[in-house]
RONUZA-170528 format. One record per atom (N, C-alpha, C, O): atom name; x, y, z; residue number from 1; residue in three letters. Coordinates in nm, 3 decimals, always signed. Layout:
BEGIN
<atom atom="CA" xx="X" yy="Y" zz="Z" nr="NUM" rest="ALA"/>
...
% end
This chain:
BEGIN
<atom atom="N" xx="-1.163" yy="+17.746" zz="+21.086" nr="1" rest="MET"/>
<atom atom="CA" xx="-1.121" yy="+17.882" zz="+21.103" nr="1" rest="MET"/>
<atom atom="C" xx="-1.019" yy="+17.920" zz="+21.205" nr="1" rest="MET"/>
<atom atom="O" xx="-1.026" yy="+17.898" zz="+21.325" nr="1" rest="MET"/>
<atom atom="N" xx="-0.914" yy="+17.988" zz="+21.131" nr="2" rest="ASP"/>
<atom atom="CA" xx="-0.789" yy="+18.041" zz="+21.224" nr="2" rest="ASP"/>
<atom atom="C" xx="-0.873" yy="+18.123" zz="+21.286" nr="2" rest="ASP"/>
<atom atom="O" xx="-0.976" yy="+18.156" zz="+21.227" nr="2" rest="ASP"/>
<atom atom="N" xx="-0.842" yy="+18.179" zz="+21.438" nr="3" rest="MET"/>
<atom atom="CA" xx="-0.935" yy="+18.258" zz="+21.524" nr="3" rest="MET"/>
<atom atom="C" xx="-0.732" yy="+18.347" zz="+21.556" nr="3" rest="MET"/>
<atom atom="O" xx="-0.705" yy="+18.448" zz="+21.622" nr="3" rest="MET"/>
<atom atom="N" xx="-0.658" yy="+18.274" zz="+21.495" nr="4" rest="ASP"/>
<atom atom="CA" xx="-0.538" yy="+18.367" zz="+21.582" nr="4" rest="ASP"/>
<atom atom="C" xx="-0.500" yy="+18.354" zz="+21.670" nr="4" rest="ASP"/>
<atom atom="O" xx="-0.582" yy="+18.353" zz="+21.762" nr="4" rest="ASP"/>
<atom atom="N" xx="-0.339" yy="+18.334" zz="+21.711" nr="5" rest="THR"/>
<atom atom="CA" xx="-0.241" yy="+18.256" zz="+21.811" nr="5" rest="THR"/>
<atom atom="C" xx="-0.331" yy="+18.249" zz="+21.931" nr="5" rest="THR"/>
<atom atom="O" xx="-0.323" yy="+18.147" zz="+21.999" nr="5" rest="THR"/>
<atom atom="N" xx="-0.432" yy="+18.362" zz="+21.973" nr="6" rest="THR"/>
<atom atom="CA" xx="-0.450" yy="+18.365" zz="+22.111" nr="6" rest="THR"/>
<atom atom="C" xx="-0.638" yy="+18.300" zz="+22.129" nr="6" rest="THR"/>
<atom atom="O" xx="-0.723" yy="+18.286" zz="+22.217" nr="6" rest="THR"/>
<atom atom="N" xx="-0.624" yy="+18.283" zz="+22.007" nr="7" rest="GLY"/>
<atom atom="CA" xx="-0.815" yy="+18.305" zz="+22.019" nr="7" rest="GLY"/>
<atom atom="C" xx="-0.852" yy="+18.126" zz="+21.954" nr="7" rest="GLY"/>
<atom atom="O" xx="-0.971" yy="+18.102" zz="+21.935" nr="7" rest="GLY"/>
<atom atom="N" xx="-0.764" yy="+18.028" zz="+21.927" nr="8" rest="GLY"/>
<atom atom="CA" xx="-0.792" yy="+17.877" zz="+21.909" nr="8" rest="GLY"/>
<atom atom="C" xx="-0.847" yy="+17.875" zz="+21.773" nr="8" rest="GLY"/>
<atom atom="O" xx="-0.772" yy="+17.911" zz="+21.683" nr="8" rest="GLY"/>
<atom atom="N" xx="-0.979" yy="+17.837" zz="+21.741" nr="9" rest="ALA"/>
<atom atom="CA" xx="-0.997" yy="+17.734" zz="+21.618" nr="9" rest="ALA"/>
<atom atom="C" xx="-1.145" yy="+17.742" zz="+21.594" nr="9" rest="ALA"/>
<atom atom="O" xx="-1.200" yy="+17.683" zz="+21.686" nr="9" rest="ALA"/>
<atom atom="N" xx="-1.251" yy="+17.802" zz="+21.490" nr="10" rest="MET"/>
<atom atom="CA" xx="-1.374" yy="+17.786" zz="+21.483" nr="10" rest="MET"/>
<atom atom="C" xx="-1.401" yy="+17.609" zz="+21.400" nr="10" rest="MET"/>
<atom atom="O" xx="-1.316" yy="+17.527" zz="+21.366" nr="10" rest="MET"/>
<atom atom="N" xx="-1.489" yy="+17.606" zz="+21.394" nr="11" rest="LEU"/>
<atom atom="CA" xx="-1.488" yy="+17.517" zz="+21.331" nr="11" rest="LEU"/>
<atom atom="C" xx="-1.590" yy="+17.538" zz="+21.246" nr="11" rest="LEU"/>
<atom atom="O" xx="-1.695" yy="+17.585" zz="+21.288" nr="11" rest="LEU"/>
<atom atom="N" xx="-1.571" yy="+17.499" zz="+21.090" nr="12" rest="GLU"/>
<atom atom="CA" xx="-1.684" yy="+17.607" zz="+20.995" nr="12" rest="GLU"/>
<atom atom="C" xx="-1.742" yy="+17.451" zz="+20.924" nr="12" rest="GLU"/>
<atom atom="O" xx="-1.647" yy="+17.376" zz="+20.905" nr="12" rest="GLU"/>
<atom atom="N" xx="-1.846" yy="+17.406" zz="+20.893" nr="13" rest="GLY"/>
<atom atom="CA" xx="-1.942" yy="+17.352" zz="+20.840" nr="13" rest="GLY"/>
<atom atom="C" xx="-1.913" yy="+17.331" zz="+20.678" nr="13" rest="GLY"/>
<atom atom="O" xx="-1.862" yy="+17.429" zz="+20.623" nr="13" rest="GLY"/>
<atom atom="N" xx="-1.945" yy="+17.182" zz="+20.574" nr="14" rest="PRO"/>
<atom atom="CA" xx="-1.951" yy="+17.248" zz="+20.478" nr="14" rest="PRO"/>
<atom atom="C" xx="-2.027" yy="+17.302" zz="+20.419" nr="14" rest="PRO"/>
<atom atom="O" xx="-2.000" yy="+17.331" zz="+20.302" nr="14" rest="PRO"/>
<atom atom="N" xx="-2.157" yy="+17.340" zz="+20.477" nr="15" rest="ASN"/>
<atom atom="CA" xx="-2.270" yy="+17.487" zz="+20.442" nr="15" rest="ASN"/>
<atom atom="C" xx="-2.209" yy="+17.584" zz="+20.499" nr="15" rest="ASN"/>
<atom atom="O" xx="-2.302" yy="+17.663" zz="+20.478" nr="15" rest="ASN"/>
<atom atom="N" xx="-2.110" yy="+17.666" zz="+20.570" nr="16" rest="GLY"/>
<atom atom="CA" xx="-2.093" yy="+17.766" zz="+20.590" nr="16" rest="GLY"/>
<atom atom="C" xx="-2.148" yy="+17.773" zz="+20.742" nr="16" rest="GLY"/>
<atom atom="O" xx="-2.141" yy="+17.879" zz="+20.804" nr="16" rest="GLY"/>
<atom atom="N" xx="-2.202" yy="+17.659" zz="+20.800" nr="17" rest="THR"/>
<atom atom="CA" xx="-2.192" yy="+17.700" zz="+20.928" nr="17" rest="THR"/>
<atom atom="C" xx="-2.119" yy="+17.685" zz="+21.041" nr="17" rest="THR"/>
<atom atom="O" xx="-2.074" yy="+17.574" zz="+21.071" nr="17" rest="THR"/>
<atom atom="N" xx="-2.098" yy="+17.805" zz="+21.123" nr="18" rest="ARG"/>
<atom atom="CA" xx="-2.040" yy="+17.819" zz="+21.203" nr="18" rest="ARG"/>
<atom atom="C" xx="-2.040" yy="+17.758" zz="+21.380" nr="18" rest="ARG"/>
<atom atom="O" xx="-2.117" yy="+17.791" zz="+21.471" nr="18" rest="ARG"/>
<atom atom="N" xx="-1.974" yy="+17.703" zz="+21.382" nr="19" rest="HIS"/>
<atom atom="CA" xx="-1.983" yy="+17.586" zz="+21.538" nr="19" rest="HIS"/>
<atom atom="C" xx="-1.872" yy="+17.695" zz="+21.629" nr="19" rest="HIS"/>
<atom atom="O" xx="-1.753" yy="+17.718" zz="+21.607" nr="19" rest="HIS"/>
<atom atom="N" xx="-1.997" yy="+17.766" zz="+21.773" nr="20" rest="SER"/>
<atom atom="CA" xx="-1.984" yy="+17.811" zz="+21.879" nr="20" rest="SER"/>
<atom atom="C" xx="-1.893" yy="+17.704" zz="+21.926" nr="20" rest="SER"/>
<atom atom="O" xx="-1.909" yy="+17.592" zz="+21.877" nr="20" rest="SER"/>
<atom atom="N" xx="-1.760" yy="+17.728" zz="+22.050" nr="21" rest="TYR"/>
<atom atom="CA" xx="-1.661" yy="+17.668" zz="+22.034" nr="21" rest="TYR"/>
<atom atom="C" xx="-1.553" yy="+17.750" zz="+22.187" nr="21" rest="TYR"/>
<atom atom="O" xx="-1.529" yy="+17.865" zz="+22.221" nr="21" rest="TYR"/>
<atom atom="N" xx="-1.515" yy="+17.609" zz="+22.240" nr="22" rest="ASP"/>
<atom atom="CA" xx="-1.462" yy="+17.639" zz="+22.378" nr="22" rest="ASP"/>
<atom atom="C" xx="-1.285" yy="+17.564" zz="+22.355" nr="22" rest="ASP"/>
<atom atom="O" xx="-1.247" yy="+17.504" zz="+22.254" nr="22" rest="ASP"/>
<atom atom="N" xx="-1.220" yy="+17.584" zz="+22.452" nr="23" rest="GLY"/>
<atom atom="CA" xx="-1.073" yy="+17.514" zz="+22.421" nr="23" rest="GLY"/>
<atom atom="C" xx="-0.997" yy="+17.569" zz="+22.503" nr="23" rest="GLY"/>
<atom atom="O" xx="-1.018" yy="+17.662" zz="+22.580" nr="23" rest="GLY"/>
<atom atom="N" xx="-0.861" yy="+17.477" zz="+22.477" nr="24" rest="GLU"/>
<atom atom="CA" xx="-0.727" yy="+17.564" zz="+22.580" nr="24" rest="GLU"/>
<atom atom="C" xx="-0.619" yy="+17.528" zz="+22.447" nr="24" rest="GLU"/>
<atom atom="O" xx="-0.617" yy="+17.414" zz="+22.402" nr="24" rest="GLU"/>
<atom atom="N" xx="-0.551" yy="+17.612" zz="+22.405" nr="25" rest="ILE"/>
<atom atom="CA" xx="-0.447" yy="+17.657" zz="+22.333" nr="25" rest="ILE"/>
<atom atom="C" xx="-0.346" yy="+17.593" zz="+22.481" nr="25" rest="ILE"/>
<atom atom="O" xx="-0.354" yy="+17.616" zz="+22.602" nr="25" rest="ILE"/>
<atom atom="N" xx="-0.255" yy="+17.507" zz="+22.398" nr="26" rest="VAL"/>
<atom atom="CA" xx="-0.128" yy="+17.503" zz="+22.429" nr="26" rest="VAL"/>
<atom atom="C" xx="+0.046" yy="+17.513" zz="+22.356" nr="26" rest="VAL"/>
<atom atom="O" xx="+0.085" yy="+17.503" zz="+22.239" nr="26" rest="VAL"/>
<atom atom="N" xx="+0.094" yy="+17.529" zz="+22.440" nr="27" rest="GLY"/>
<atom atom="CA" xx="+0.231" yy="+17.583" zz="+22.373" nr="27" rest="GLY"/>
<atom atom="C" xx="+0.193" yy="+17.704" zz="+22.385" nr="27" rest="GLY"/>
<atom atom="O" xx="+0.089" yy="+17.744" zz="+22.438" nr="27" rest="GLY"/>
<atom atom="N" xx="+0.333" yy="+17.806" zz="+22.304" nr="28" rest="SER"/>
<atom atom="CA" xx="+0.341" yy="+17.930" zz="+22.322" nr="28" rest="SER"/>
<atom atom="C" xx="+0.398" yy="+17.990" zz="+22.220" nr="28" rest="SER"/>
<atom atom="O" xx="+0.471" yy="+17.919" zz="+22.150" nr="28" rest="SER"/>
<atom atom="N" xx="+0.382" yy="+18.123" zz="+22.188" nr="29" rest="GLY"/>
<atom atom="CA" xx="+0.436" yy="+18.145" zz="+22.052" nr="29" rest="GLY"/>
<atom atom="C" xx="+0.418" yy="+18.170" zz="+21.903" nr="29" rest="GLY"/>
<atom atom="O" xx="+0.360" yy="+18.277" zz="+21.887" nr="29" rest="GLY"/>
<atom atom="N" xx="+0.438" yy="+18.126" zz="+21.822" nr="30" rest="SER"/>
<atom atom="CA" xx="+0.396" yy="+18.042" zz="+21.725" nr="30" rest="SER"/>
<atom atom="C" xx="+0.362" yy="+17.893" zz="+21.666" nr="30" rest="SER"/>
<atom atom="O" xx="+0.310" yy="+17.851" zz="+21.563" nr="30" rest="SER"/>
<atom atom="N" xx="+0.420" yy="+17.834" zz="+21.785" nr="31" rest="ASN"/>
<atom atom="CA" xx="+0.382" yy="+17.645" zz="+21.745" nr="31" rest="ASN"/>
<atom atom="C" xx="+0.247" yy="+17.697" zz="+21.857" nr="31" rest="ASN"/>
<atom atom="O" xx="+0.260" yy="+17.799" zz="+21.925" nr="31" rest="ASN"/>
<atom atom="N" xx="+0.131" yy="+17.619" zz="+21.862" nr="32" rest="THR"/>
<atom atom="CA" xx="+0.043" yy="+17.593" zz="+21.941" nr="32" rest="THR"/>
<atom atom="C" xx="-0.014" yy="+17.501" zz="+21.880" nr="32" rest="THR"/>
<atom atom="O" xx="-0.001" yy="+17.478" zz="+21.759" nr="32" rest="THR"/>
<atom atom="N" xx="-0.115" yy="+17.411" zz="+21.998" nr="33" rest="THR"/>
<atom atom="CA" xx="-0.174" yy="+17.297" zz="+21.989" nr="33" rest="THR"/>
<atom atom="C" xx="-0.274" yy="+17.368" zz="+22.072" nr="33" rest="THR"/>
<atom atom="O" xx="-0.260" yy="+17.437" zz="+22.173" nr="33" rest="THR"/>
<atom atom="N" xx="-0.436" yy="+17.316" zz="+21.968" nr="34" rest="TYR"/>
<atom atom="CA" xx="-0.539" yy="+17.416" zz="+22.056" nr="34" rest="TYR"/>
<atom atom="C" xx="-0.658" yy="+17.298" zz="+22.048" nr="34" rest="TYR"/>
<atom atom="O" xx="-0.725" yy="+17.286" zz="+21.945" nr="34" rest="TYR"/>
<atom atom="N" xx="-0.679" yy="+17.199" zz="+22.181" nr="35" rest="TYR"/>
<atom atom="CA" xx="-0.780" yy="+17.100" zz="+22.207" nr="35" rest="TYR"/>
<atom atom="C" xx="-0.934" yy="+17.195" zz="+22.196" nr="35" rest="TYR"/>
<atom atom="O" xx="-0.932" yy="+17.301" zz="+22.259" nr="35" rest="TYR"/>
<atom atom="N" xx="-1.040" yy="+17.167" zz="+22.134" nr="36" rest="GLY"/>
<atom atom="CA" xx="-1.133" yy="+17.222" zz="+22.126" nr="36" rest="GLY"/>
<atom atom="C" xx="-1.232" yy="+17.137" zz="+22.138" nr="36" rest="GLY"/>
<atom atom="O" xx="-1.195" yy="+17.020" zz="+22.145" nr="36" rest="GLY"/>
<atom atom="N" xx="-1.324" yy="+17.152" zz="+22.141" nr="37" rest="ARG"/>
<atom atom="CA" xx="-1.481" yy="+17.116" zz="+22.134" nr="37" rest="ARG"/>
<atom atom="C" xx="-1.603" yy="+17.220" zz="+22.110" nr="37" rest="ARG"/>
<atom atom="O" xx="-1.600" yy="+17.324" zz="+22.175" nr="37" rest="ARG"/>
<atom atom="N" xx="-1.730" yy="+17.192" zz="+22.002" nr="38" rest="THR"/>
<atom atom="CA" xx="-1.750" yy="+17.238" zz="+21.971" nr="38" rest="THR"/>
<atom atom="C" xx="-1.960" yy="+17.286" zz="+22.131" nr="38" rest="THR"/>
<atom atom="O" xx="-2.045" yy="+17.210" zz="+22.179" nr="38" rest="THR"/>
<atom atom="N" xx="-1.943" yy="+17.396" zz="+22.139" nr="39" rest="THR"/>
<atom atom="CA" xx="-2.034" yy="+17.423" zz="+22.217" nr="39" rest="THR"/>
<atom atom="C" xx="-2.283" yy="+17.470" zz="+22.197" nr="39" rest="THR"/>
<atom atom="O" xx="-2.382" yy="+17.515" zz="+22.254" nr="39" rest="THR"/>
<atom atom="N" xx="-2.227" yy="+17.404" zz="+22.064" nr="40" rest="ASP"/>
<atom atom="CA" xx="-2.322" yy="+17.403" zz="+22.004" nr="40" rest="ASP"/>
<atom atom="C" xx="-2.481" yy="+17.316" zz="+21.987" nr="40" rest="ASP"/>
<atom atom="O" xx="-2.591" yy="+17.348" zz="+21.943" nr="40" rest="ASP"/>
<atom atom="N" xx="-2.407" yy="+17.158" zz="+22.062" nr="41" rest="GLY"/>
<atom atom="CA" xx="-2.461" yy="+17.066" zz="+22.091" nr="41" rest="GLY"/>
<atom atom="C" xx="-2.457" yy="+16.965" zz="+21.973" nr="41" rest="GLY"/>
<atom atom="O" xx="-2.528" yy="+16.868" zz="+21.946" nr="41" rest="GLY"/>
<atom atom="N" xx="-2.338" yy="+17.028" zz="+21.905" nr="42" rest="SER"/>
<atom atom="CA" xx="-2.320" yy="+16.842" zz="+21.815" nr="42" rest="SER"/>
<atom atom="C" xx="-2.215" yy="+16.808" zz="+21.844" nr="42" rest="SER"/>
<atom atom="O" xx="-2.169" yy="+16.711" zz="+21.784" nr="42" rest="SER"/>
<atom atom="N" xx="-2.139" yy="+16.870" zz="+21.939" nr="43" rest="PHE"/>
<atom atom="CA" xx="-2.051" yy="+16.724" zz="+22.039" nr="43" rest="PHE"/>
<atom atom="C" xx="-1.974" yy="+16.671" zz="+21.921" nr="43" rest="PHE"/>
<atom atom="O" xx="-2.003" yy="+16.563" zz="+21.868" nr="43" rest="PHE"/>
<atom atom="N" xx="-1.854" yy="+16.764" zz="+21.872" nr="44" rest="ILE"/>
<atom atom="CA" xx="-1.754" yy="+16.785" zz="+21.789" nr="44" rest="ILE"/>
<atom atom="C" xx="-1.609" yy="+16.780" zz="+21.831" nr="44" rest="ILE"/>
<atom atom="O" xx="-1.534" yy="+16.845" zz="+21.758" nr="44" rest="ILE"/>
<atom atom="N" xx="-1.563" yy="+16.728" zz="+21.916" nr="45" rest="ASP"/>
<atom atom="CA" xx="-1.388" yy="+16.690" zz="+21.977" nr="45" rest="ASP"/>
<atom atom="C" xx="-1.335" yy="+16.765" zz="+21.869" nr="45" rest="ASP"/>
<atom atom="O" xx="-1.386" yy="+16.761" zz="+21.756" nr="45" rest="ASP"/>
<atom atom="N" xx="-1.189" yy="+16.865" zz="+21.913" nr="46" rest="TYR"/>
<atom atom="CA" xx="-1.141" yy="+16.836" zz="+21.764" nr="46" rest="TYR"/>
<atom atom="C" xx="-0.988" yy="+16.925" zz="+21.819" nr="46" rest="TYR"/>
<atom atom="O" xx="-0.996" yy="+17.009" zz="+21.909" nr="46" rest="TYR"/>
<atom atom="N" xx="-0.855" yy="+16.890" zz="+21.751" nr="47" rest="ILE"/>
<atom atom="CA" xx="-0.758" yy="+16.930" zz="+21.795" nr="47" rest="ILE"/>
<atom atom="C" xx="-0.694" yy="+16.979" zz="+21.637" nr="47" rest="ILE"/>
<atom atom="O" xx="-0.718" yy="+16.916" zz="+21.535" nr="47" rest="ILE"/>
<atom atom="N" xx="-0.624" yy="+17.085" zz="+21.641" nr="48" rest="VAL"/>
<atom atom="CA" xx="-0.579" yy="+17.164" zz="+21.562" nr="48" rest="VAL"/>
<atom atom="C" xx="-0.448" yy="+17.233" zz="+21.567" nr="48" rest="VAL"/>
<atom atom="O" xx="-0.450" yy="+17.346" zz="+21.617" nr="48" rest="VAL"/>
<atom atom="N" xx="-0.372" yy="+17.202" zz="+21.539" nr="49" rest="SER"/>
<atom atom="CA" xx="-0.198" yy="+17.270" zz="+21.533" nr="49" rest="SER"/>
<atom atom="C" xx="-0.184" yy="+17.399" zz="+21.396" nr="49" rest="SER"/>
<atom atom="O" xx="-0.228" yy="+17.407" zz="+21.281" nr="49" rest="SER"/>
<atom atom="N" xx="-0.093" yy="+17.491" zz="+21.489" nr="50" rest="ARG"/>
<atom atom="CA" xx="-0.064" yy="+17.632" zz="+21.393" nr="50" rest="ARG"/>
<atom atom="C" xx="+0.057" yy="+17.683" zz="+21.460" nr="50" rest="ARG"/>
<atom atom="O" xx="+0.074" yy="+17.680" zz="+21.582" nr="50" rest="ARG"/>
<atom atom="N" xx="+0.127" yy="+17.722" zz="+21.387" nr="51" rest="THR"/>
<atom atom="CA" xx="+0.248" yy="+17.771" zz="+21.324" nr="51" rest="THR"/>
<atom atom="C" xx="+0.216" yy="+17.935" zz="+21.298" nr="51" rest="THR"/>
<atom atom="O" xx="+0.106" yy="+17.961" zz="+21.249" nr="51" rest="THR"/>
<atom atom="N" xx="+0.291" yy="+18.026" zz="+21.324" nr="52" rest="ALA"/>
<atom atom="CA" xx="+0.308" yy="+18.198" zz="+21.252" nr="52" rest="ALA"/>
<atom atom="C" xx="+0.233" yy="+18.165" zz="+21.137" nr="52" rest="ALA"/>
<atom atom="O" xx="+0.132" yy="+18.235" zz="+21.134" nr="52" rest="ALA"/>
<atom atom="N" xx="+0.244" yy="+18.055" zz="+21.001" nr="53" rest="SER"/>
<atom atom="CA" xx="+0.176" yy="+18.103" zz="+20.899" nr="53" rest="SER"/>
<atom atom="C" xx="+0.030" yy="+18.065" zz="+20.861" nr="53" rest="SER"/>
<atom atom="O" xx="-0.041" yy="+18.088" zz="+20.763" nr="53" rest="SER"/>
<atom atom="N" xx="+0.012" yy="+17.979" zz="+21.010" nr="54" rest="GLY"/>
<atom atom="CA" xx="-0.179" yy="+17.962" zz="+21.047" nr="54" rest="GLY"/>
<atom atom="C" xx="-0.136" yy="+17.822" zz="+21.055" nr="54" rest="GLY"/>
<atom atom="O" xx="-0.027" yy="+17.768" zz="+21.073" nr="54" rest="GLY"/>
<atom atom="N" xx="-0.294" yy="+17.767" zz="+21.029" nr="55" rest="ILE"/>
<atom atom="CA" xx="-0.349" yy="+17.636" zz="+21.090" nr="55" rest="ILE"/>
<atom atom="C" xx="-0.200" yy="+17.485" zz="+20.959" nr="55" rest="ILE"/>
<atom atom="O" xx="-0.146" yy="+17.487" zz="+20.849" nr="55" rest="ILE"/>
<atom atom="N" xx="-0.205" yy="+17.429" zz="+21.032" nr="56" rest="THR"/>
<atom atom="CA" xx="-0.115" yy="+17.345" zz="+20.956" nr="56" rest="THR"/>
<atom atom="C" xx="-0.160" yy="+17.183" zz="+20.960" nr="56" rest="THR"/>
<atom atom="O" xx="-0.095" yy="+17.105" zz="+20.891" nr="56" rest="THR"/>
<atom atom="N" xx="-0.255" yy="+17.139" zz="+21.031" nr="57" rest="SER"/>
<atom atom="CA" xx="-0.355" yy="+17.050" zz="+21.032" nr="57" rest="SER"/>
<atom atom="C" xx="-0.487" yy="+17.070" zz="+21.152" nr="57" rest="SER"/>
<atom atom="O" xx="-0.511" yy="+17.163" zz="+21.229" nr="57" rest="SER"/>
<atom atom="N" xx="-0.562" yy="+16.929" zz="+21.125" nr="58" rest="GLY"/>
<atom atom="CA" xx="-0.660" yy="+17.012" zz="+21.216" nr="58" rest="GLY"/>
<atom atom="C" xx="-0.756" yy="+16.877" zz="+21.191" nr="58" rest="GLY"/>
<atom atom="O" xx="-0.774" yy="+16.841" zz="+21.074" nr="58" rest="GLY"/>
<atom atom="N" xx="-0.819" yy="+16.802" zz="+21.303" nr="59" rest="LYS"/>
<atom atom="CA" xx="-0.844" yy="+16.659" zz="+21.290" nr="59" rest="LYS"/>
<atom atom="C" xx="-0.934" yy="+16.647" zz="+21.468" nr="59" rest="LYS"/>
<atom atom="O" xx="-0.920" yy="+16.668" zz="+21.588" nr="59" rest="LYS"/>
<atom atom="N" xx="-1.047" yy="+16.586" zz="+21.340" nr="60" rest="LYS"/>
<atom atom="CA" xx="-1.176" yy="+16.541" zz="+21.473" nr="60" rest="LYS"/>
<atom atom="C" xx="-1.092" yy="+16.443" zz="+21.586" nr="60" rest="LYS"/>
<atom atom="O" xx="-1.008" yy="+16.367" zz="+21.538" nr="60" rest="LYS"/>
<atom atom="N" xx="-1.112" yy="+16.443" zz="+21.737" nr="61" rest="SER"/>
<atom atom="CA" xx="-1.073" yy="+16.406" zz="+21.799" nr="61" rest="SER"/>
<atom atom="C" xx="-1.173" yy="+16.309" zz="+21.864" nr="61" rest="SER"/>
<atom atom="O" xx="-1.274" yy="+16.343" zz="+21.926" nr="61" rest="SER"/>
<atom atom="N" xx="-1.122" yy="+16.162" zz="+21.837" nr="62" rest="GLU"/>
<atom atom="CA" xx="-1.202" yy="+16.053" zz="+21.974" nr="62" rest="GLU"/>
<atom atom="C" xx="-1.180" yy="+16.054" zz="+22.110" nr="62" rest="GLU"/>
<atom atom="O" xx="-1.262" yy="+16.003" zz="+22.186" nr="62" rest="GLU"/>
<atom atom="N" xx="-1.037" yy="+16.126" zz="+22.165" nr="63" rest="THR"/>
<atom atom="CA" xx="-1.019" yy="+16.097" zz="+22.320" nr="63" rest="THR"/>
<atom atom="C" xx="-1.058" yy="+16.232" zz="+22.331" nr="63" rest="THR"/>
<atom atom="O" xx="-0.999" yy="+16.255" zz="+22.436" nr="63" rest="THR"/>
<atom atom="N" xx="-1.103" yy="+16.322" zz="+22.307" nr="64" rest="LEU"/>
<atom atom="CA" xx="-1.114" yy="+16.428" zz="+22.413" nr="64" rest="LEU"/>
<atom atom="C" xx="-1.288" yy="+16.411" zz="+22.463" nr="64" rest="LEU"/>
<atom atom="O" xx="-1.332" yy="+16.472" zz="+22.560" nr="64" rest="LEU"/>
<atom atom="N" xx="-1.367" yy="+16.322" zz="+22.381" nr="65" rest="ALA"/>
<atom atom="CA" xx="-1.449" yy="+16.272" zz="+22.466" nr="65" rest="ALA"/>
<atom atom="C" xx="-1.509" yy="+16.226" zz="+22.564" nr="65" rest="ALA"/>
<atom atom="O" xx="-1.451" yy="+16.120" zz="+22.587" nr="65" rest="ALA"/>
<atom atom="N" xx="-1.623" yy="+16.243" zz="+22.668" nr="66" rest="GLU"/>
<atom atom="CA" xx="-1.613" yy="+16.182" zz="+22.759" nr="66" rest="GLU"/>
<atom atom="C" xx="-1.725" yy="+16.116" zz="+22.815" nr="66" rest="GLU"/>
<atom atom="O" xx="-1.712" yy="+16.048" zz="+22.917" nr="66" rest="GLU"/>
% end
């Protein structure tokens, strides 16, 4: 779920569950990448690319987990 250019992106599950999140926005203006992770105990790391049109791609990240 797109949270605008300054808010990152929230994960929404297939059943409508919204996961609380935290992360870092890299880039500026309309082209940004958001490196996020859920904070509700589900331990999902994810990367979302965004342009002025909205989210263009998103995927689970295996590389962010520590």
